[in-house]
Backbone bond lengths (Angstrom), bond angles and torsions (degrees), N, CA, C in turn:
res aa  C-N    CA-C-N  psi(-1)  N-CA   C-N-CA  omega(-1)  CA-C   N-CA-C  phi
1 M - - - 1.456 - - 1.520 110.02 -
2 H 1.329 115.29 144.45 1.463 120.20 -176.07 1.523 113.04 -101.09
3 R 1.324 116.92 -12.90 1.459 122.25 178.51 1.526 108.91 -134.54
4 P 1.327 117.93 166.59 1.472 119.56 -175.30 1.528 112.94 -64.13
5 L 1.317 114.28 159.90 1.461 122.25 171.98 1.519 108.31 -102.94
6 L 1.320 116.24 144.96 1.460 121.93 177.57 1.526 107.78 -118.99
7 L 1.327 116.76 116.61 1.459 123.04 -178.18 1.522 109.26 -106.74
8 I 1.339 115.79 118.27 1.456 121.16 -178.54 1.525 108.21 -102.05
9 G 1.316 116.36 104.92 1.461 121.47 -175.16 1.513 110.56 95.91
10 C 1.318 115.50 134.08 1.470 119.65 -177.79 1.525 109.51 -140.16
11 G 1.346 114.57 53.29 1.453 120.84 174.08 1.519 110.18 -80.92
12 K 1.322 116.99 -149.88 1.464 120.00 -174.92 1.523 112.47 -62.98
13 M 1.340 117.38 -48.05 1.458 119.20 -177.49 1.525 111.41 -73.96
14 G 1.330 117.11 -41.07 1.459 119.51 176.53 1.513 111.80 -61.01
15 S 1.324 116.71 -40.78 1.468 121.16 178.14 1.522 111.47 -65.48
16 A 1.346 116.59 -40.04 1.463 120.09 178.86 1.521 110.91 -62.50
17 L 1.328 116.14 -43.63 1.461 119.95 178.40 1.522 111.12 -63.85
18 L 1.331 116.39 -48.07 1.459 119.90 -178.61 1.522 111.24 -60.86
19 S 1.321 117.38 -41.71 1.470 120.54 177.91 1.521 110.60 -60.36
20 G 1.330 116.54 -41.59 1.461 120.23 178.13 1.511 112.52 -63.95
21 W 1.327 117.06 -41.90 1.468 120.07 178.98 1.522 111.53 -65.98
22 L 1.317 116.31 -40.30 1.464 119.80 179.78 1.526 111.02 -66.41
23 K 1.329 117.45 -40.73 1.465 120.61 178.71 1.518 111.62 -62.34
24 R 1.326 115.90 -35.02 1.464 120.86 -178.92 1.530 112.42 -88.53
25 D 1.334 116.62 0.50 1.468 121.56 179.74 1.528 110.95 55.47
26 M 1.335 115.85 46.22 1.461 121.41 -176.73 1.525 113.20 -91.81
27 L 1.329 117.99 -6.11 1.461 121.03 -171.49 1.517 110.51 -114.17
28 G 1.316 115.67 57.96 1.460 121.17 -176.38 1.514 114.06 -59.51
29 E 1.335 116.61 -28.80 1.467 120.68 179.32 1.522 112.31 -96.56
30 G 1.312 116.17 8.56 1.458 120.56 174.50 1.515 113.76 88.83
31 V 1.335 114.82 172.59 1.459 121.43 -179.09 1.519 109.30 -138.86
32 H 1.314 115.20 137.92 1.460 122.31 172.68 1.524 107.46 -106.76
33 I 1.329 116.60 128.15 1.464 122.23 179.00 1.523 108.58 -109.90
34 V 1.329 115.70 128.46 1.462 120.06 171.13 1.523 107.03 -105.71
35 E 1.319 116.02 108.92 1.469 121.87 -174.87 1.526 108.94 -149.44
36 P 1.343 117.75 108.90 1.469 120.17 -178.97 1.524 114.00 -55.73
37 M 1.339 117.35 -28.26 1.466 120.59 -179.18 1.524 112.63 -82.89
38 G 1.335 117.19 -8.38 1.455 119.80 170.70 1.512 117.74 101.79
39 A 1.339 119.51 -22.84 1.474 122.16 -180.00 1.526 111.43 46.52
40 T 1.320 116.51 48.76 1.464 121.58 -171.66 1.523 113.60 -63.49
41 Q 1.344 117.81 -21.82 1.464 119.54 -178.89 1.523 112.47 -65.85
42 F 1.351 116.42 -16.44 1.462 120.19 -179.83 1.529 112.39 -108.60
43 A 1.331 117.05 3.78 1.464 121.35 -170.03 1.521 113.61 -63.08
44 E 1.323 118.19 -30.49 1.462 120.89 -174.70 1.527 113.39 -95.48
45 I 1.320 117.62 5.83 1.469 121.03 -176.28 1.518 109.73 -89.07
46 A 1.318 116.30 130.77 1.464 121.65 -179.51 1.524 110.29 -59.95
47 G 1.323 115.42 136.78 1.457 120.80 177.49 1.512 114.49 87.59
48 V 1.340 117.28 -6.42 1.464 121.51 179.86 1.523 109.28 -102.14
49 K 1.323 115.75 122.57 1.463 121.21 178.29 1.526 108.10 -119.36
50 I 1.329 116.09 130.18 1.460 121.71 -173.86 1.525 109.78 -112.59
51 H 1.338 115.47 132.90 1.459 121.80 -178.53 1.526 109.04 -128.66
52 K 1.328 116.35 145.59 1.461 120.52 -179.25 1.531 112.26 -78.62
53 S 1.343 117.42 -26.35 1.465 119.74 -179.96 1.521 109.92 -152.17
54 V 1.322 115.55 167.93 1.465 121.29 179.17 1.524 110.74 -60.93
55 N 1.327 117.20 -28.36 1.465 120.86 -178.48 1.525 112.58 -68.92
56 D 1.333 116.94 -15.61 1.463 120.72 -179.13 1.525 113.00 -90.89
57 L 1.333 117.41 -4.48 1.464 120.01 -179.36 1.524 110.26 -67.67
58 P 1.337 117.49 147.88 1.464 119.81 -179.26 1.525 112.28 -67.14
59 E 1.317 116.13 146.39 1.466 120.36 176.91 1.525 109.93 -64.62
60 G 1.319 114.92 144.93 1.460 119.51 177.02 1.517 114.57 81.32
61 L 1.334 117.98 4.99 1.461 120.81 179.07 1.531 109.76 -64.87
62 T 1.328 116.48 129.61 1.467 121.65 178.71 1.527 109.13 -126.74
63 P 1.310 118.00 82.22 1.464 120.64 -175.69 1.527 112.16 -65.97
64 E 1.315 115.62 147.75 1.464 119.95 173.57 1.523 110.34 -80.53
65 V 1.341 115.58 -36.55 1.465 121.50 178.45 1.527 108.63 -138.05
66 I 1.325 115.60 136.17 1.458 122.05 171.84 1.524 107.22 -114.58
67 V 1.324 116.37 119.55 1.463 121.63 -177.20 1.524 109.30 -105.38
68 F 1.328 116.13 118.99 1.463 121.14 174.17 1.524 108.66 -89.48
69 A 1.333 116.03 112.36 1.468 121.31 179.90 1.524 110.47 -125.72
70 V 1.339 115.65 35.08 1.465 120.38 177.78 1.525 109.29 -96.13
71 K 1.325 116.54 165.82 1.461 120.73 178.86 1.529 109.83 -65.51
72 P 1.339 117.47 144.44 1.472 120.58 -176.53 1.523 113.53 -53.28
73 Q 1.327 117.43 -38.31 1.462 120.32 -177.23 1.528 112.80 -69.66
74 K 1.334 116.97 -12.53 1.468 121.84 178.00 1.528 112.23 -94.70
75 M 1.336 117.56 -10.11 1.454 120.01 -168.70 1.532 113.37 -64.85
76 E 1.334 117.65 -39.87 1.463 119.33 -179.87 1.523 111.38 -61.99
77 E 1.309 116.47 -31.76 1.467 121.55 179.10 1.524 111.55 -77.78
78 V 1.333 116.93 -36.71 1.465 121.67 -170.31 1.524 113.30 -88.64
79 A 1.318 117.68 -46.12 1.464 121.46 -167.11 1.528 115.61 -60.84
80 P 1.347 120.21 -40.39 1.465 119.04 -174.74 1.524 114.46 -55.97
81 A 1.316 118.23 -29.83 1.470 121.02 -177.53 1.523 112.54 -65.89
82 Y 1.333 117.64 -13.82 1.467 120.36 -175.39 1.527 112.89 -102.37
83 K 1.333 115.99 6.78 1.464 119.82 176.11 1.522 110.76 -61.55
84 Q 1.327 116.74 -27.56 1.469 121.62 -179.92 1.524 112.81 -60.66
85 F 1.337 117.40 -19.15 1.461 120.61 -176.37 1.531 113.28 -96.26
86 V 1.330 117.07 1.29 1.466 119.28 -177.06 1.521 110.58 -65.25
87 S 1.334 115.40 127.16 1.462 123.07 172.96 1.522 107.02 -160.62
88 P 1.339 117.77 163.21 1.470 119.26 178.57 1.525 112.67 -62.15
89 H 1.334 116.62 -16.00 1.466 120.91 -174.28 1.530 112.90 -103.42
90 T 1.330 116.72 5.87 1.467 120.87 178.04 1.523 109.38 -118.73
91 L 1.326 115.88 126.38 1.460 122.00 179.12 1.523 109.85 -99.99
92 F 1.327 116.57 134.08 1.462 122.55 172.52 1.524 108.09 -101.25
93 L 1.327 116.19 120.50 1.462 122.43 -178.90 1.525 108.35 -117.56
94 S 1.329 117.01 118.43 1.465 121.06 -178.86 1.517 110.73 -110.48
95 I 1.350 116.22 135.97 1.463 121.00 173.96 1.528 110.40 -116.01
96 A 1.329 116.53 21.77 1.469 121.74 -178.26 1.524 110.23 -86.90
97 A 1.308 117.42 123.30 1.465 122.02 -178.99 1.523 110.60 -62.89
98 G 1.338 115.83 138.04 1.452 120.99 172.88 1.515 115.73 74.28
99 T 1.328 118.49 3.53 1.463 121.47 179.74 1.520 108.00 -100.31
100 T 1.324 116.60 111.14 1.458 121.82 -166.55 1.523 113.28 -82.80
101 I 1.319 113.98 162.78 1.464 120.48 172.99 1.523 109.78 -60.53
102 T 1.329 117.65 -38.89 1.465 121.13 178.45 1.522 111.28 -58.83
103 F 1.338 117.37 -40.23 1.464 120.12 176.59 1.523 110.34 -58.86
104 F 1.328 117.26 -47.43 1.462 119.93 -177.55 1.524 111.31 -67.51
105 E 1.323 117.61 -37.04 1.465 119.64 178.48 1.521 111.04 -66.86
106 S 1.327 117.35 -36.62 1.468 119.55 178.38 1.523 111.46 -74.08
107 T 1.330 117.00 -27.44 1.465 121.58 -178.10 1.520 112.19 -87.12
108 L 1.330 116.50 -42.23 1.465 121.76 -174.96 1.522 112.76 -99.33
109 G 1.324 116.94 -17.74 1.457 121.00 -176.58 1.522 110.95 108.06
110 R 1.330 115.79 152.48 1.463 120.07 -174.43 1.519 113.45 -74.94
111 N 1.321 117.80 -5.79 1.463 120.10 176.23 1.527 112.61 -90.20
112 A 1.317 117.09 -3.20 1.465 120.16 -178.43 1.526 110.76 -73.61
113 A 1.330 115.43 134.59 1.467 121.85 174.03 1.525 107.77 -84.36
114 I 1.331 116.25 117.47 1.469 121.29 -170.47 1.521 110.31 -129.37
115 I 1.312 115.90 138.19 1.461 121.44 169.69 1.522 107.72 -128.69
116 R 1.316 114.94 125.04 1.466 121.34 176.94 1.527 108.50 -99.13
117 A 1.318 116.83 127.45 1.466 120.78 -175.49 1.519 110.79 -126.94
118 M 1.330 115.52 148.71 1.466 121.79 176.52 1.519 109.08 -124.23
119 P 1.337 117.66 95.89 1.467 120.62 174.58 1.527 110.28 -86.73
120 N 1.319 117.12 -178.54 1.468 119.90 172.61 1.522 110.21 -138.15
121 T 1.324 116.49 170.10 1.463 120.34 -167.96 1.526 115.54 -65.87
122 P 1.343 121.79 -25.57 1.467 118.05 174.33 1.531 113.71 -60.70
123 A 1.337 116.74 -7.76 1.466 119.99 172.03 1.523 111.24 -57.02
124 A 1.322 117.10 -26.22 1.467 121.23 -178.94 1.520 112.23 -60.65
125 I 1.347 117.30 -24.07 1.471 120.50 177.19 1.529 111.07 -118.00
126 G 1.340 116.49 20.40 1.459 120.35 177.87 1.507 114.43 75.16
127 K 1.345 117.75 17.59 1.464 121.83 -177.44 1.529 111.61 -118.36
128 G 1.323 116.72 26.61 1.455 119.90 -177.54 1.516 112.89 -80.47
129 I 1.316 114.59 170.60 1.462 122.26 168.84 1.521 106.50 -130.25
130 T 1.324 116.24 125.85 1.457 122.13 -178.22 1.514 109.19 -120.84
131 V 1.324 116.31 135.60 1.461 122.08 172.37 1.524 106.80 -113.01
132 A 1.338 116.65 129.96 1.461 121.19 -174.40 1.521 110.54 -128.62
133 C 1.337 115.33 143.10 1.464 121.63 -178.01 1.528 110.00 -130.70
134 P 1.341 118.54 118.27 1.465 121.06 178.08 1.527 111.96 -86.36
135 N 1.338 115.93 155.09 1.462 118.70 170.36 1.530 108.87 -87.89
136 N 1.328 116.46 -178.21 1.470 118.85 -173.50 1.521 113.26 -79.16
137 K 1.320 117.94 -1.92 1.465 120.93 175.98 1.527 112.20 -96.63
138 A 1.318 117.29 -13.89 1.467 120.68 178.13 1.526 108.73 -78.88
139 S 1.314 116.34 125.19 1.462 120.67 -178.93 1.524 110.70 -75.20
140 D 1.333 115.22 165.95 1.465 119.52 175.66 1.524 110.62 -59.32
141 Q 1.340 116.01 -36.86 1.466 120.05 179.65 1.528 110.87 -66.52
142 Q 1.327 116.81 -39.56 1.467 120.08 178.48 1.530 111.11 -68.64
143 A 1.335 117.02 -38.29 1.467 119.90 176.43 1.522 110.59 -63.58
144 A 1.336 115.93 -40.12 1.469 119.87 178.81 1.525 110.74 -66.00
145 L 1.343 116.89 -38.14 1.465 120.55 178.05 1.529 110.41 -65.11
146 A 1.333 116.89 -44.30 1.465 120.02 178.80 1.523 110.73 -61.18
147 K 1.318 116.65 -41.73 1.465 120.63 179.12 1.524 110.36 -61.63
148 L 1.330 116.17 -44.27 1.461 120.78 178.73 1.526 110.99 -61.45
149 M 1.326 116.88 -42.31 1.463 120.65 -179.91 1.526 111.30 -64.82
150 L 1.321 116.36 -43.73 1.462 120.12 -177.76 1.521 111.92 -71.53
151 E 1.334 117.14 -24.78 1.465 120.76 176.92 1.524 112.15 -67.37
152 A 1.326 117.06 -11.49 1.464 120.20 176.11 1.521 111.74 -65.28
153 V 1.342 117.34 -16.84 1.470 120.16 -179.06 1.527 112.39 -124.22
154 G 1.337 117.58 16.06 1.464 118.99 176.73 1.512 112.95 143.47
155 E 1.317 115.66 -158.92 1.461 122.53 -178.99 1.525 110.23 -79.72
156 V 1.344 115.82 152.81 1.465 121.24 -178.95 1.527 109.64 -136.94
157 T 1.326 116.12 136.51 1.458 122.40 172.85 1.520 108.47 -125.53
158 L 1.335 116.58 130.20 1.460 121.91 175.40 1.521 109.36 -93.35
159 I 1.333 116.74 136.17 1.456 121.85 173.94 1.525 108.28 -128.12
160 Y 1.329 116.43 165.18 1.461 120.04 -178.04 1.530 111.58 -127.88
161 D 1.319 116.26 17.27 1.463 123.15 175.11 1.522 107.23 -125.30
162 E 1.333 116.13 101.36 1.463 120.16 -173.28 1.520 112.71 -62.72
163 S 1.340 117.80 -26.44 1.464 119.64 -178.38 1.526 112.11 -61.64
164 L 1.336 117.18 -22.35 1.463 120.54 178.58 1.527 112.35 -69.84
165 L 1.331 117.27 -17.01 1.463 119.13 -176.71 1.531 112.94 -69.90
166 D 1.323 117.87 -19.57 1.470 118.59 175.49 1.527 110.81 -69.26
167 P 1.344 119.91 -53.41 1.469 118.19 174.37 1.522 113.65 -67.33
168 V 1.332 118.20 -28.60 1.468 119.94 173.66 1.525 109.72 -59.99
169 T 1.329 116.03 -45.84 1.464 120.33 178.00 1.524 110.82 -58.25
170 A 1.333 115.99 -40.84 1.463 120.73 -177.99 1.521 112.61 -69.10
171 V 1.339 117.19 -33.07 1.468 120.27 -176.70 1.525 111.77 -88.93
172 S 1.330 117.27 -56.15 1.470 118.67 -174.55 1.520 113.23 -97.74
173 G 1.332 117.78 -34.15 1.456 119.10 178.94 1.521 112.05 -66.40
174 S 1.327 115.81 -48.48 1.466 120.89 178.61 1.521 112.52 -89.60
175 G 1.323 117.05 -16.19 1.458 122.13 -173.59 1.516 116.31 -52.92
176 P 1.350 119.11 -40.67 1.463 117.84 178.35 1.527 113.18 -55.50
177 A 1.327 117.39 -34.62 1.472 119.47 178.61 1.523 111.17 -65.17
178 Y 1.342 116.52 -36.32 1.466 118.99 177.96 1.531 110.09 -63.98
179 V 1.333 114.91 -40.89 1.466 119.39 -178.95 1.524 110.46 -67.88
180 F 1.338 116.68 -41.27 1.468 119.52 178.03 1.533 110.58 -61.82
181 L 1.336 116.15 -39.25 1.465 119.57 177.20 1.527 110.74 -63.57
182 M 1.327 116.13 -39.22 1.462 119.49 178.08 1.529 110.69 -63.66
183 V 1.336 116.72 -40.28 1.466 120.17 176.69 1.528 110.05 -60.67
184 E 1.334 115.96 -46.39 1.472 119.98 177.54 1.526 111.29 -56.99
185 A 1.335 115.49 -48.27 1.463 120.37 -176.22 1.524 111.39 -64.79
186 L 1.342 116.35 -40.68 1.461 120.08 -179.76 1.529 110.60 -65.24
187 A 1.333 116.27 -42.37 1.467 119.83 178.81 1.531 111.19 -64.47
188 K 1.334 116.93 -44.35 1.469 120.09 179.45 1.528 111.18 -62.99
189 A 1.336 116.14 -38.58 1.466 119.42 177.71 1.524 110.81 -64.90
190 G 1.338 115.82 -36.76 1.461 119.72 176.61 1.519 112.14 -63.88
191 I 1.331 115.79 -38.85 1.472 120.08 178.00 1.528 110.26 -64.69
192 V 1.338 116.31 -43.49 1.469 120.31 177.76 1.525 110.74 -60.64
193 A 1.352 115.83 -34.17 1.466 120.49 -179.55 1.523 112.67 -77.26
194 G 1.357 116.83 -7.93 1.457 119.34 174.71 1.511 116.48 119.89
195 L 1.343 118.10 0.30 1.465 120.20 -179.47 1.525 111.24 -78.64
196 P 1.342 117.97 147.11 1.466 120.83 168.49 1.528 109.51 -63.05
197 K 1.333 117.36 147.80 1.467 120.91 -175.46 1.524 112.10 -57.07
198 T 1.332 117.80 -45.22 1.469 120.32 -177.56 1.521 111.29 -59.59
199 L 1.314 116.43 -44.26 1.462 120.08 179.68 1.524 111.10 -68.74
200 A 1.329 117.40 -40.90 1.467 120.82 179.27 1.524 110.98 -61.36
201 D 1.346 116.69 -43.89 1.466 120.85 178.56 1.525 110.90 -62.12
202 Q 1.331 116.71 -45.34 1.460 120.77 -179.45 1.528 111.11 -62.04
203 L 1.315 116.44 -46.90 1.461 120.26 -178.77 1.527 111.33 -62.76
204 A 1.326 117.03 -41.84 1.465 120.43 -178.14 1.526 111.50 -65.79
205 V 1.339 116.66 -48.84 1.469 120.45 -178.59 1.522 111.33 -61.88
206 L 1.322 116.98 -49.71 1.461 119.86 -174.39 1.523 112.24 -73.88
207 T 1.320 117.68 -29.00 1.464 119.82 175.87 1.522 111.04 -67.33
208 V 1.328 116.99 -45.36 1.462 120.33 179.14 1.526 110.53 -66.65
209 A 1.337 117.18 -42.95 1.467 120.32 178.68 1.526 110.89 -62.61
210 G 1.322 117.01 -44.38 1.457 120.41 -179.35 1.513 112.65 -66.85
211 A 1.337 116.94 -40.93 1.461 120.62 178.49 1.526 110.99 -64.29
212 G 1.334 116.80 -39.56 1.459 120.12 177.01 1.514 111.93 -64.06
213 A 1.334 116.48 -42.77 1.466 120.51 178.50 1.524 110.73 -63.99
214 L 1.334 117.14 -39.61 1.462 120.93 178.21 1.523 110.85 -65.01
215 A 1.333 117.18 -43.12 1.463 120.73 178.66 1.524 111.30 -62.00
216 A 1.345 116.59 -38.82 1.463 120.60 179.95 1.522 111.98 -69.98
217 A 1.333 116.95 -34.17 1.464 120.80 -175.20 1.524 113.11 -88.22
218 S 1.315 117.57 -22.56 1.463 121.33 -172.34 1.526 112.23 -82.23
219 K 1.322 116.22 150.22 1.462 121.53 172.46 1.526 111.26 -84.98
220 E 1.320 116.41 -10.25 1.456 120.62 178.03 1.523 110.70 -83.23
221 T 1.320 116.48 152.51 1.464 121.00 178.09 1.528 110.13 -72.95
222 P 1.342 117.17 159.49 1.462 118.61 174.62 1.530 112.52 -55.51
223 A 1.327 117.17 -37.36 1.466 119.56 178.68 1.526 111.06 -62.48
224 Q 1.342 116.74 -41.32 1.467 119.90 178.73 1.526 111.07 -66.64
225 L 1.332 116.37 -40.26 1.464 119.96 177.85 1.529 110.62 -62.77
226 R 1.326 116.04 -39.93 1.471 119.58 177.05 1.526 110.64 -62.01
227 E 1.327 116.21 -44.21 1.466 119.84 -179.59 1.529 111.49 -65.20
228 N 1.347 116.03 -33.02 1.466 119.75 -179.12 1.527 112.63 -61.59
229 V 1.323 116.21 -31.70 1.465 120.19 -175.27 1.537 112.12 -97.95
230 T 1.335 115.54 2.15 1.465 120.40 -176.12 1.527 110.87 -107.21
231 S 1.304 116.48 105.89 1.471 121.48 175.90 1.526 109.50 -87.95
232 P 1.339 117.86 139.64 1.470 119.92 178.56 1.529 111.53 -54.44
233 A 1.317 115.20 129.33 1.467 122.44 177.75 1.527 113.87 63.71
234 G 1.354 116.69 15.89 1.459 120.58 178.39 1.523 112.03 -90.10
235 T 1.325 115.60 -171.87 1.470 120.16 -176.48 1.528 111.96 -66.91
236 T 1.340 116.82 -43.11 1.463 119.93 179.56 1.524 110.64 -63.98
237 F 1.331 116.52 -40.81 1.467 121.21 177.93 1.527 110.66 -56.80
238 E 1.315 116.42 -45.35 1.467 120.16 -178.71 1.525 111.25 -64.09
239 A 1.332 116.47 -41.18 1.468 119.77 178.94 1.525 111.31 -65.42
240 L 1.330 117.03 -41.73 1.462 120.54 -178.26 1.524 112.18 -68.73
241 Q 1.316 117.54 -26.55 1.465 119.85 174.81 1.529 110.53 -59.42
242 V 1.324 115.79 -33.85 1.468 120.68 177.76 1.529 110.72 -76.89
243 L 1.332 116.53 -48.40 1.467 120.92 -175.66 1.522 113.03 -68.51
244 M 1.338 117.13 -24.13 1.462 120.74 -174.51 1.525 112.63 -108.26
245 D 1.328 117.79 17.84 1.468 118.12 177.81 1.531 109.93 -77.38
246 D 1.325 116.85 -177.28 1.466 120.57 -171.68 1.524 113.77 -62.64
247 D 1.307 117.83 -23.79 1.470 121.68 178.29 1.527 110.75 -114.23
248 G 1.319 115.75 28.61 1.453 121.05 -172.36 1.514 114.78 -88.59
249 L 1.317 114.65 -155.79 1.461 121.76 -170.78 1.523 112.97 -60.75
250 Q 1.338 118.45 -42.38 1.462 120.04 -177.92 1.523 111.83 -61.34
251 Q 1.321 116.01 -42.90 1.462 119.32 179.93 1.529 111.04 -66.60
252 L 1.319 116.86 -41.54 1.465 120.41 177.90 1.519 111.34 -63.75
253 M 1.333 117.00 -42.49 1.457 120.27 -179.19 1.527 111.26 -66.93
254 T 1.320 117.05 -39.27 1.461 120.56 178.03 1.518 110.76 -61.39
255 R 1.324 116.64 -42.97 1.463 120.53 178.40 1.527 111.28 -66.39
256 A 1.323 117.07 -39.71 1.466 120.96 -179.59 1.522 111.19 -64.57
257 V 1.327 116.95 -45.91 1.466 120.99 -179.59 1.528 110.23 -66.05
258 A 1.325 117.18 -38.24 1.464 120.05 177.02 1.525 110.94 -62.97
259 A 1.336 116.97 -40.84 1.466 120.76 179.41 1.526 111.17 -65.09
260 A 1.332 116.84 -42.14 1.464 120.47 179.65 1.525 110.99 -68.62
261 T 1.334 117.25 -38.56 1.467 120.90 177.18 1.521 110.30 -62.22
262 R 1.314 115.88 -44.76 1.467 120.87 179.10 1.523 111.02 -60.87
263 R 1.326 117.20 -41.88 1.465 120.38 -179.72 1.520 111.18 -68.52
264 S 1.327 117.34 -36.42 1.466 120.49 177.20 1.527 110.55 -61.26
265 K 1.322 116.41 -40.79 1.469 120.27 178.17 1.521 110.83 -66.48
266 E 1.339 116.81 -37.93 1.465 120.42 178.13 1.525 110.93 -64.01
267 L 1.323 116.92 -41.94 1.467 120.79 179.12 1.523 111.28 -63.33
268 A 1.344 115.48 -33.13 1.464 120.24 -179.31 1.523 111.79 -76.26
269 G 1.332 116.61 -10.12 1.453 120.02 178.92 1.512 112.71 81.69
């Protein structure tokens, strides 16, 4: 980057992104953080300047990228103050769920270059997946820069149909919670079956983590991987008969994703 970055909000996701950028030495011109709580964990890092409000930013600041990392319900209050920075050379990158490009265009003006992104919580360990959608004012170079920045915390896919971000939110944005619930359920089932809690927790976490890593690394589909471990009339077969019945996991997951998609649309207004 040739000019400073401006990070608005430094909660869990904002902190994860900033940590990734700092590790990759991507912020050669420094970063200004606007965070009422102070973001003290970054206070001693060279090139990082922390401000309590937009009014404390230095005069003449011309950020290359402004990242909105505040909670969606705060966006109407926060975003208007940054209209002063709109120019063809400044990109606005939002990671706020349910906050649409239309909202930013109406708030910042239709000349603002905007990219709306949906990361997920594994970004905290560099294993996230982010889907990002630019508006028609964001240049190819700005889209490439946003992709590079988001790759600091995992994989990135660019799309050009914003309506897909509602089901994206339901699958990958909310998806880690579904997996964590599955880990909980598997461990509890192990305890009911007679395992000590510590062993049940360990087996559940590492089994899900290992299966996910295998699915990501394998050229085979998840269905093929499932079939590989399922012997006719064996233990896995018996368990899958329960999970794959008419009211089983697929039906529950379909309903869950539909509910999350519906809520994402409601948040977007």
